N, CA, C and O atoms as CSV, one atom per row, in Angstrom:
chain,resi,resn,atom,element,x,y,z
A,1,UNK,N,N,54.598,101.120,-65.393
A,1,UNK,CA,C,54.582,100.689,-64.039
A,1,UNK,C,C,53.462,99.818,-63.740
A,1,UNK,O,O,53.779,98.791,-63.140
A,2,UNK,N,N,52.252,99.964,-64.002
A,2,UNK,CA,C,51.172,99.088,-63.743
A,2,UNK,C,C,51.415,97.685,-64.267
A,2,UNK,O,O,51.131,96.682,-63.611
A,3,UNK,N,N,52.028,97.657,-65.650
A,3,UNK,CA,C,52.181,96.256,-66.275
A,3,UNK,C,C,53.166,95.680,-65.476
A,3,UNK,O,O,52.979,94.467,-65.375
A,4,UNK,N,N,54.237,96.116,-64.811
A,4,UNK,CA,C,55.059,95.683,-63.922
A,4,UNK,C,C,54.456,95.044,-62.660
A,4,UNK,O,O,54.921,94.018,-62.162
A,5,UNK,N,N,53.408,95.699,-62.176
A,5,UNK,CA,C,52.636,94.976,-60.940
A,5,UNK,C,C,52.003,93.725,-61.510
A,5,UNK,O,O,52.114,92.740,-60.781
A,6,UNK,N,N,51.463,93.576,-62.478
A,6,UNK,CA,C,50.794,92.395,-62.758
A,6,UNK,C,C,51.774,91.307,-62.940
A,6,UNK,O,O,51.385,90.143,-62.843
A,7,UNK,N,N,53.044,91.584,-63.203
A,7,UNK,CA,C,53.958,90.485,-63.130
A,7,UNK,C,C,54.533,90.083,-61.957
A,7,UNK,O,O,54.696,88.901,-61.653
A,8,UNK,N,N,54.901,91.182,-61.173
A,8,UNK,CA,C,55.506,91.123,-59.679
A,8,UNK,C,C,54.608,90.438,-58.672
A,8,UNK,O,O,55.093,89.699,-57.815
A,9,UNK,N,N,53.231,90.681,-58.764
A,9,UNK,CA,C,52.349,90.219,-57.815
A,9,UNK,C,C,52.282,88.683,-57.964
A,9,UNK,O,O,52.543,88.007,-56.969
A,10,UNK,N,N,52.004,88.171,-58.941
A,10,UNK,CA,C,51.981,86.738,-59.247
A,10,UNK,C,C,53.162,86.156,-58.843
A,10,UNK,O,O,53.096,85.143,-58.148
A,11,UNK,N,N,54.274,86.634,-59.167
A,11,UNK,CA,C,55.526,86.151,-59.077
A,11,UNK,C,C,55.821,85.910,-57.462
A,11,UNK,O,O,56.318,84.882,-57.003
A,12,UNK,N,N,55.415,87.062,-56.704
A,12,UNK,CA,C,55.644,87.131,-55.109
A,12,UNK,C,C,54.760,86.010,-54.681
A,12,UNK,O,O,55.273,85.264,-53.848
A,13,UNK,N,N,53.472,85.704,-55.086
A,13,UNK,CA,C,52.671,84.709,-54.767
A,13,UNK,C,C,53.162,83.493,-54.928
A,13,UNK,O,O,52.881,82.633,-54.093
A,14,UNK,N,N,53.889,83.227,-55.897
A,14,UNK,CA,C,54.576,81.854,-56.409
A,14,UNK,C,C,55.721,81.679,-55.376
A,14,UNK,O,O,55.931,80.563,-54.902
A,15,UNK,N,N,56.416,82.682,-55.039
A,15,UNK,CA,C,57.509,82.563,-54.187
A,15,UNK,C,C,57.163,82.244,-52.785
A,15,UNK,O,O,57.824,81.479,-52.083
A,16,UNK,N,N,56.013,82.913,-52.385
A,16,UNK,CA,C,55.556,82.597,-50.945
A,16,UNK,C,C,55.186,81.192,-50.928
A,16,UNK,O,O,55.567,80.513,-49.974
A,17,UNK,N,N,54.420,80.608,-51.954
A,17,UNK,CA,C,53.879,79.181,-51.893
A,17,UNK,C,C,55.293,78.390,-51.985
A,17,UNK,O,O,55.336,77.352,-51.325
A,18,UNK,N,N,56.282,78.690,-52.609
A,18,UNK,CA,C,57.450,77.696,-52.695
A,18,UNK,C,C,58.103,77.610,-51.350
A,18,UNK,O,O,58.522,76.562,-50.859
A,19,UNK,N,N,58.164,78.911,-50.737
A,19,UNK,CA,C,58.725,78.913,-49.461
A,19,UNK,C,C,58.085,78.073,-48.399
A,19,UNK,O,O,58.704,77.375,-47.595
A,20,UNK,N,N,56.564,78.230,-48.485
A,20,UNK,CA,C,55.612,77.619,-47.381
A,20,UNK,C,C,55.834,76.006,-47.634
A,20,UNK,O,O,55.793,75.228,-46.681
A,21,UNK,N,N,56.069,75.558,-48.968
A,21,UNK,CA,C,56.071,74.118,-49.274
A,21,UNK,C,C,57.504,73.794,-48.603
A,21,UNK,O,O,57.604,72.929,-47.733
A,22,UNK,N,N,58.534,74.497,-49.034
A,22,UNK,CA,C,59.887,74.064,-48.574
A,22,UNK,C,C,59.989,73.967,-46.900
A,22,UNK,O,O,60.584,73.063,-46.313
A,23,UNK,N,N,59.314,75.036,-46.278
A,23,UNK,CA,C,59.433,75.021,-44.882
A,23,UNK,C,C,58.735,73.769,-44.368
A,23,UNK,O,O,59.319,73.066,-43.543
A,24,UNK,N,N,57.569,73.463,-44.788
A,24,UNK,CA,C,56.810,72.281,-44.372
A,24,UNK,C,C,57.602,71.026,-44.665
A,24,UNK,O,O,57.698,70.116,-43.842
A,25,UNK,N,N,58.087,71.006,-45.692
A,25,UNK,CA,C,59.061,69.761,-46.102
A,25,UNK,C,C,60.267,69.725,-44.989
A,25,UNK,O,O,60.589,68.655,-44.474
A,26,UNK,N,N,60.856,70.851,-44.681
A,26,UNK,CA,C,61.961,70.591,-43.604
A,26,UNK,C,C,61.319,70.516,-42.299
A,26,UNK,O,O,62.014,70.056,-41.393
A,27,UNK,N,N,60.178,70.865,-42.035
A,27,UNK,CA,C,59.563,70.529,-40.670
A,27,UNK,C,C,59.143,68.958,-40.585
A,27,UNK,O,O,59.200,68.354,-39.514
A,28,UNK,N,N,58.792,68.450,-41.585
A,28,UNK,CA,C,58.601,67.037,-41.624
A,28,UNK,C,C,59.797,66.081,-41.610
A,28,UNK,O,O,59.774,64.947,-41.133
A,29,UNK,N,N,60.904,66.712,-42.224
A,29,UNK,CA,C,62.187,65.861,-42.349
A,29,UNK,C,C,62.750,65.944,-40.929
A,29,UNK,O,O,63.447,65.019,-40.513
A,30,UNK,N,N,62.480,67.017,-40.160
A,30,UNK,CA,C,63.040,67.108,-38.839
A,30,UNK,C,C,62.256,66.312,-37.769
A,30,UNK,O,O,62.814,65.956,-36.731
A,31,UNK,N,N,61.048,66.054,-38.009
A,31,UNK,CA,C,60.061,65.261,-37.305
A,31,UNK,C,C,60.588,63.756,-37.549
A,31,UNK,O,O,60.703,62.989,-36.593
A,32,UNK,N,N,60.865,63.410,-38.707
A,32,UNK,CA,C,61.238,62.186,-39.124
A,32,UNK,C,C,62.729,61.742,-38.423
A,32,UNK,O,O,63.003,60.624,-37.985
A,33,UNK,N,N,63.497,62.785,-38.443
A,33,UNK,CA,C,64.861,62.439,-37.732
A,33,UNK,C,C,64.670,62.188,-36.239
A,33,UNK,O,O,65.429,61.396,-35.679
A,34,UNK,N,N,63.649,62.846,-35.517
A,34,UNK,CA,C,63.381,62.642,-34.145
A,34,UNK,C,C,62.648,61.585,-33.828
A,34,UNK,O,O,62.353,61.423,-32.643
A,35,UNK,N,N,62.191,60.620,-34.854
A,35,UNK,CA,C,61.633,59.573,-34.770
A,35,UNK,C,C,60.089,59.737,-34.653
A,35,UNK,O,O,59.460,58.763,-34.240
A,36,UNK,N,N,59.419,60.873,-34.977
A,36,UNK,CA,C,57.978,61.183,-35.014
A,36,UNK,C,C,57.600,60.965,-36.205
A,36,UNK,O,O,58.284,61.400,-37.132
A,37,UNK,N,N,56.419,60.237,-36.447
A,37,UNK,CA,C,55.852,60.059,-37.822
A,37,UNK,C,C,54.803,61.296,-37.964
A,37,UNK,O,O,53.906,61.562,-37.163
A,38,UNK,N,N,55.099,61.949,-39.092
A,38,UNK,CA,C,53.997,63.012,-39.363
A,38,UNK,C,C,52.554,62.570,-39.410
A,38,UNK,O,O,51.702,63.222,-38.806
A,39,UNK,N,N,52.236,61.461,-40.121
A,39,UNK,CA,C,50.954,61.027,-40.258
A,39,UNK,C,C,50.263,60.689,-39.010
A,39,UNK,O,O,49.039,60.783,-38.919
A,40,UNK,N,N,51.134,60.233,-37.888
A,40,UNK,CA,C,50.410,59.977,-36.530
A,40,UNK,C,C,50.143,61.358,-35.928
A,40,UNK,O,O,49.056,61.537,-35.380
A,41,UNK,N,N,50.981,62.287,-35.978
A,41,UNK,CA,C,50.713,63.619,-35.241
A,41,UNK,C,C,49.451,64.186,-35.933
A,41,UNK,O,O,48.559,64.613,-35.200
A,42,UNK,N,N,49.302,64.227,-37.187
A,42,UNK,CA,C,48.100,64.655,-38.040
A,42,UNK,C,C,46.796,64.112,-37.597
A,42,UNK,O,O,45.764,64.782,-37.541
A,43,UNK,N,N,46.911,62.733,-37.253
A,43,UNK,CA,C,45.711,62.012,-36.744
A,43,UNK,C,C,45.390,62.368,-35.177
A,43,UNK,O,O,44.276,62.235,-34.670
A,44,UNK,N,N,46.466,62.806,-34.553
A,44,UNK,CA,C,46.327,63.018,-33.113
A,44,UNK,C,C,45.440,64.432,-33.056
A,44,UNK,O,O,44.640,64.687,-32.156
A,45,UNK,N,N,45.682,65.141,-33.981
A,45,UNK,CA,C,45.089,66.689,-33.791
A,45,UNK,C,C,43.730,66.724,-34.070
A,45,UNK,O,O,43.325,66.560,-35.221
A,46,UNK,N,N,42.872,66.951,-32.989
A,46,UNK,CA,C,41.516,67.110,-33.177
A,46,UNK,C,C,41.038,68.529,-33.411
A,46,UNK,O,O,41.485,69.379,-32.641
A,47,UNK,N,N,40.245,68.891,-34.303
A,47,UNK,CA,C,39.825,70.227,-34.807
A,47,UNK,C,C,39.051,70.796,-33.342
A,47,UNK,O,O,38.221,70.173,-32.681
A,48,UNK,N,N,39.487,71.894,-33.122
A,48,UNK,CA,C,38.739,72.625,-32.021
A,48,UNK,C,C,37.774,73.623,-32.290
A,48,UNK,O,O,38.192,74.563,-32.966
A,49,UNK,N,N,36.693,73.659,-31.967
A,49,UNK,CA,C,35.608,74.671,-32.342
A,49,UNK,C,C,35.861,76.119,-31.999
A,49,UNK,O,O,35.205,77.009,-32.540
A,50,UNK,N,N,36.984,76.417,-30.938
A,50,UNK,CA,C,37.230,77.647,-30.551
A,50,UNK,C,C,37.925,78.554,-31.594
A,50,UNK,O,O,38.022,79.778,-31.497
A,51,UNK,N,N,38.419,77.746,-32.660
A,51,UNK,CA,C,38.927,78.574,-33.778
A,51,UNK,C,C,37.713,79.258,-34.575
A,51,UNK,O,O,37.822,80.370,-35.090
A,52,UNK,N,N,36.606,78.524,-34.621
A,52,UNK,CA,C,35.487,79.269,-35.251
A,52,UNK,C,C,34.887,80.195,-34.560
A,52,UNK,O,O,34.117,80.972,-35.126
A,53,UNK,N,N,35.114,80.265,-33.349
A,53,UNK,CA,C,34.643,81.525,-32.370
A,53,UNK,C,C,35.581,82.570,-32.576
A,53,UNK,O,O,35.138,83.715,-32.665
A,54,UNK,N,N,36.891,82.357,-32.672
A,54,UNK,CA,C,37.685,83.351,-32.645
A,54,UNK,C,C,37.641,84.059,-34.031
A,54,UNK,O,O,37.773,85.276,-34.160
A,55,UNK,N,N,37.441,83.171,-35.071
A,55,UNK,CA,C,37.429,83.735,-36.515
A,55,UNK,C,C,36.165,84.569,-36.705
A,55,UNK,O,O,36.107,85.626,-37.334
A,56,UNK,N,N,35.072,83.900,-36.023
A,56,UNK,CA,C,33.855,84.904,-36.179
A,56,UNK,C,C,34.012,86.246,-35.358
A,56,UNK,O,O,33.606,87.294,-35.860
A,57,UNK,N,N,34.539,86.234,-34.225
A,57,UNK,CA,C,34.787,87.461,-33.577
A,57,UNK,C,C,35.601,88.418,-34.328
A,57,UNK,O,O,35.344,89.621,-34.331
A,58,UNK,N,N,36.690,87.838,-35.037
A,58,UNK,CA,C,37.532,88.798,-35.934
A,58,UNK,C,C,36.676,89.247,-36.998
A,58,UNK,O,O,36.617,90.456,-37.223
A,59,UNK,N,N,36.004,88.434,-37.682
A,59,UNK,CA,C,35.191,88.829,-38.868
A,59,UNK,C,C,34.098,89.862,-38.526
A,59,UNK,O,O,33.797,90.787,-39.280
A,60,UNK,N,N,33.533,89.632,-37.333
A,60,UNK,CA,C,32.474,90.516,-36.776
A,60,UNK,C,C,33.089,92.009,-36.788
A,60,UNK,O,O,32.555,93.016,-37.251
A,61,UNK,N,N,34.401,91.890,-36.136
A,61,UNK,CA,C,35.108,93.211,-35.688
A,61,UNK,C,C,35.364,93.880,-37.106
A,61,UNK,O,O,35.010,95.042,-37.304
A,62,UNK,N,N,36.014,93.087,-38.133
A,62,UNK,CA,C,36.075,93.781,-39.619
A,62,UNK,C,C,34.808,94.325,-40.062
A,62,UNK,O,O,34.722,95.491,-40.447
A,63,UNK,N,N,33.820,93.533,-40.025
A,63,UNK,CA,C,32.673,94.055,-40.463
A,63,UNK,C,C,32.139,95.352,-39.766
A,63,UNK,O,O,31.616,96.225,-40.459
A,64,UNK,N,N,32.240,95.474,-38.626
A,64,UNK,CA,C,31.863,96.588,-37.855
A,64,UNK,C,C,32.626,97.746,-38.289
A,64,UNK,O,O,32.173,98.883,-38.427
A,65,UNK,N,N,33.879,97.348,-38.503
A,65,UNK,CA,C,34.842,98.452,-38.761
A,65,UNK,C,C,34.725,99.080,-40.073
A,65,UNK,O,O,35.067,100.252,-40.232
A,66,UNK,N,N,34.220,98.300,-41.107
A,66,UNK,CA,C,33.788,98.579,-42.399
A,66,UNK,C,C,32.475,99.662,-42.248
A,66,UNK,O,O,32.381,100.753,-42.810
A,67,UNK,N,N,31.625,99.118,-41.446
A,67,UNK,CA,C,30.412,99.815,-41.375
A,67,UNK,C,C,30.506,101.111,-40.678
A,67,UNK,O,O,29.764,102.047,-40.976
A,68,UNK,N,N,31.558,101.198,-39.598
A,68,UNK,CA,C,31.589,102.389,-38.735
A,68,UNK,C,C,32.418,103.462,-39.650
A,68,UNK,O,O,32.204,104.668,-39.523
A,69,UNK,N,N,33.308,102.990,-40.513
A,69,UNK,CA,C,34.217,103.700,-41.419
A,69,UNK,C,C,33.154,104.357,-42.504
A,69,UNK,O,O,33.385,105.501,-42.898
A,70,UNK,N,N,32.102,103.715,-42.945
A,70,UNK,CA,C,31.237,104.196,-43.829
A,70,UNK,C,C,30.292,105.389,-43.267
A,70,UNK,O,O,30.111,106.469,-43.830
A,71,UNK,N,N,29.755,104.985,-42.092
A,71,UNK,CA,C,28.778,105.848,-41.417
A,71,UNK,C,C,29.486,107.111,-40.845
A,71,UNK,O,O,28.943,108.210,-40.954
A,72,UNK,N,N,30.657,106.969,-40.256
A,72,UNK,CA,C,31.342,108.092,-39.686
A,72,UNK,C,C,31.958,109.005,-40.699
A,72,UNK,O,O,31.897,110.228,-40.579
A,73,UNK,N,N,32.575,108.380,-41.737
A,73,UNK,CA,C,33.582,108.912,-42.759
A,73,UNK,C,C,32.877,109.488,-43.785
A,73,UNK,O,O,33.420,110.275,-44.561
A,74,UNK,N,N,31.483,109.112,-43.885
A,74,UNK,CA,C,30.713,109.427,-45.170
A,74,UNK,C,C,31.562,109.030,-46.387
A,74,UNK,O,O,31.659,109.828,-47.319
A,75,UNK,N,N,32.191,107.818,-46.429
A,75,UNK,CA,C,32.932,107.187,-47.585
A,75,UNK,C,C,31.844,106.663,-48.739
A,75,UNK,O,O,30.705,107.131,-48.747
A,76,UNK,N,N,32.197,105.829,-49.550
A,76,UNK,CA,C,31.638,105.309,-50.506
A,76,UNK,C,C,30.352,104.412,-49.928
A,76,UNK,O,O,30.464,103.895,-48.816
A,77,UNK,N,N,29.219,104.251,-50.650
A,77,UNK,CA,C,28.307,103.440,-50.376
A,77,UNK,C,C,28.676,102.030,-50.286
A,77,UNK,O,O,28.156,101.200,-49.541
A,78,UNK,N,N,29.612,101.843,-51.107
A,78,UNK,CA,C,30.083,100.425,-51.427
A,78,UNK,C,C,30.637,99.703,-50.248
A,78,UNK,O,O,30.835,98.490,-50.314
A,79,UNK,N,N,30.920,100.450,-49.080
A,79,UNK,CA,C,31.443,99.886,-47.839
A,79,UNK,C,C,30.517,99.093,-47.190
A,79,UNK,O,O,30.944,98.279,-46.372
A,80,UNK,N,N,29.095,99.192,-47.439
A,80,UNK,CA,C,28.115,98.546,-46.792
A,80,UNK,C,C,28.329,97.034,-47.167
A,80,UNK,O,O,28.201,96.141,-46.329
A,81,UNK,N,N,28.674,96.797,-48.521
A,81,UNK,CA,C,28.689,95.455,-48.947
A,81,UNK,C,C,29.842,94.682,-48.085
A,81,UNK,O,O,29.491,93.612,-47.588
A,82,UNK,N,N,30.948,95.039,-47.899
A,82,UNK,CA,C,31.921,94.137,-47.261
A,82,UNK,C,C,31.758,94.077,-45.877
A,82,UNK,O,O,32.078,93.105,-45.192
A,83,UNK,N,N,31.203,95.232,-45.412
A,83,UNK,CA,C,30.755,95.274,-43.815
A,83,UNK,C,C,29.767,94.330,-43.443
A,83,UNK,O,O,29.935,93.601,-42.466
A,84,UNK,N,N,28.607,94.281,-44.246
A,84,UNK,CA,C,27.661,93.350,-43.916
A,84,UNK,C,C,28.212,92.132,-44.501
A,84,UNK,O,O,27.653,91.215,-43.900
A,85,UNK,N,N,29.030,91.641,-45.374
A,85,UNK,CA,C,29.469,90.435,-45.685
A,85,UNK,C,C,30.306,89.770,-44.456
A,85,UNK,O,O,30.070,88.628,-44.062
A,86,UNK,N,N,31.236,90.545,-43.935
A,86,UNK,CA,C,31.959,90.082,-42.960
A,86,UNK,C,C,31.241,90.036,-41.587
A,86,UNK,O,O,31.577,89.254,-40.698
A,87,UNK,N,N,30.202,90.955,-41.475
A,87,UNK,CA,C,29.456,90.771,-40.178
A,87,UNK,C,C,28.681,89.673,-40.037
A,87,UNK,O,O,28.590,89.148,-38.927
A,88,UNK,N,N,27.956,89.121,-41.218
A,88,UNK,CA,C,27.140,88.144,-41.240
A,88,UNK,C,C,27.950,86.650,-41.183
A,88,UNK,O,O,27.488,85.690,-40.567
A,89,UNK,N,N,29.084,86.617,-41.840
A,89,UNK,CA,C,29.878,85.425,-41.901
A,89,UNK,C,C,30.225,85.392,-40.478
A,89,UNK,O,O,29.935,84.351,-39.889
A,90,UNK,N,N,30.739,86.246,-39.869
A,90,UNK,CA,C,31.191,86.217,-38.429
A,90,UNK,C,C,30.072,85.610,-37.354
A,90,UNK,O,O,30.281,84.789,-36.460
A,91,UNK,N,N,28.891,86.226,-37.692
A,91,UNK,CA,C,27.836,85.783,-36.893
A,91,UNK,C,C,27.465,84.311,-37.193
A,91,UNK,O,O,27.131,83.596,-36.247
A,92,UNK,N,N,27.497,83.870,-38.306
A,92,UNK,CA,C,27.354,82.408,-38.687
A,92,UNK,C,C,28.516,81.509,-38.150
A,92,UNK,O,O,28.326,80.326,-37.866
A,93,UNK,N,N,29.610,82.068,-38.038
A,93,UNK,CA,C,30.660,81.221,-37.322
A,93,UNK,C,C,30.541,80.945,-36.065
A,93,UNK,O,O,30.836,79.873,-35.537
A,94,UNK,N,N,29.990,82.155,-35.408
A,94,UNK,CA,C,29.781,82.037,-33.885
A,94,UNK,C,C,28.496,81.244,-33.603
A,94,UNK,O,O,28.457,80.660,-32.520
A,95,UNK,N,N,27.626,81.161,-34.278
A,95,UNK,CA,C,26.319,80.296,-34.198
A,95,UNK,C,C,26.797,78.937,-34.368
A,95,UNK,O,O,26.476,78.070,-33.555
A,96,UNK,N,N,27.609,78.664,-35.455
A,96,UNK,CA,C,28.179,77.047,-35.701
A,96,UNK,C,C,28.960,76.817,-34.515
A,96,UNK,O,O,28.821,75.666,-34.102
A,97,UNK,N,N,29.822,77.612,-33.757
A,97,UNK,CA,C,30.553,77.327,-32.670
A,97,UNK,C,C,29.783,76.952,-31.502
A,97,UNK,O,O,30.190,76.080,-30.734
A,98,UNK,N,N,28.461,77.695,-31.295
A,98,UNK,CA,C,27.766,77.306,-30.105
A,98,UNK,C,C,26.998,76.217,-30.426
A,98,UNK,O,O,26.624,75.493,-29.504
A,99,UNK,N,N,26.598,75.884,-31.899
A,99,UNK,CA,C,25.768,74.477,-32.032
A,99,UNK,C,C,26.861,73.347,-31.882
A,99,UNK,O,O,26.546,72.324,-31.276
A,100,UNK,N,N,28.072,73.478,-32.382
A,100,UNK,CA,C,29.101,72.390,-32.205
A,100,UNK,C,C,29.057,72.143,-30.633
A,100,UNK,O,O,28.877,71.018,-30.168
A,101,UNK,N,N,29.225,73.207,-29.902
A,101,UNK,CA,C,29.503,73.123,-28.386
A,101,UNK,C,C,28.332,72.366,-27.977
A,101,UNK,O,O,28.543,71.339,-27.332
A,102,UNK,N,N,27.118,72.700,-28.244
A,102,UNK,CA,C,25.944,72.071,-27.773
A,102,UNK,C,C,25.912,70.644,-28.108
A,102,UNK,O,O,25.604,69.803,-27.264
A,103,UNK,N,N,26.247,70.322,-29.418
A,103,UNK,CA,C,26.031,68.993,-29.766
A,103,UNK,C,C,26.998,67.899,-29.044
A,103,UNK,O,O,26.692,66.718,-28.875
A,104,UNK,N,N,28.343,68.571,-28.611
A,104,UNK,CA,C,29.209,67.848,-28.024
A,104,UNK,C,C,29.022,67.545,-26.647
A,104,UNK,O,O,29.518,66.556,-26.105
A,105,UNK,N,N,28.224,68.490,-26.011
A,105,UNK,CA,C,27.726,68.152,-24.539
A,105,UNK,C,C,26.689,67.308,-24.515
A,105,UNK,O,O,26.576,66.612,-23.506
A,106,UNK,N,N,25.729,67.172,-25.562
A,106,UNK,CA,C,24.636,66.118,-25.644
A,106,UNK,C,C,25.266,64.704,-26.041
A,106,UNK,O,O,24.801,63.661,-25.583
A,107,UNK,N,N,26.300,64.728,-26.877
A,107,UNK,CA,C,26.736,63.444,-27.354
A,107,UNK,C,C,27.955,63.117,-26.693
A,107,UNK,O,O,28.525,62.054,-26.940
């Protein structure tokens, strides 16, 4: 059974990648049929820093969940590592959000 997992997991990953590429291709073809150029749409999209804030908050929540599970559940000491990992990445994303927001106000 474990040998079968080593075959099925990569196969499932390849299938997901193929489906993602195919659906993106169909989306581009539909845009072209409607007269929209996909390149122009991609240039019009401006990255918004709010995504960094949302990602940071989610990662902080995951980090706290790991730490809380370890503290309350008396589980493996190894849960401190991913807990602090997610927590500090989330904090870094939030700091970068506020720095980008501040630099946009000044500039």
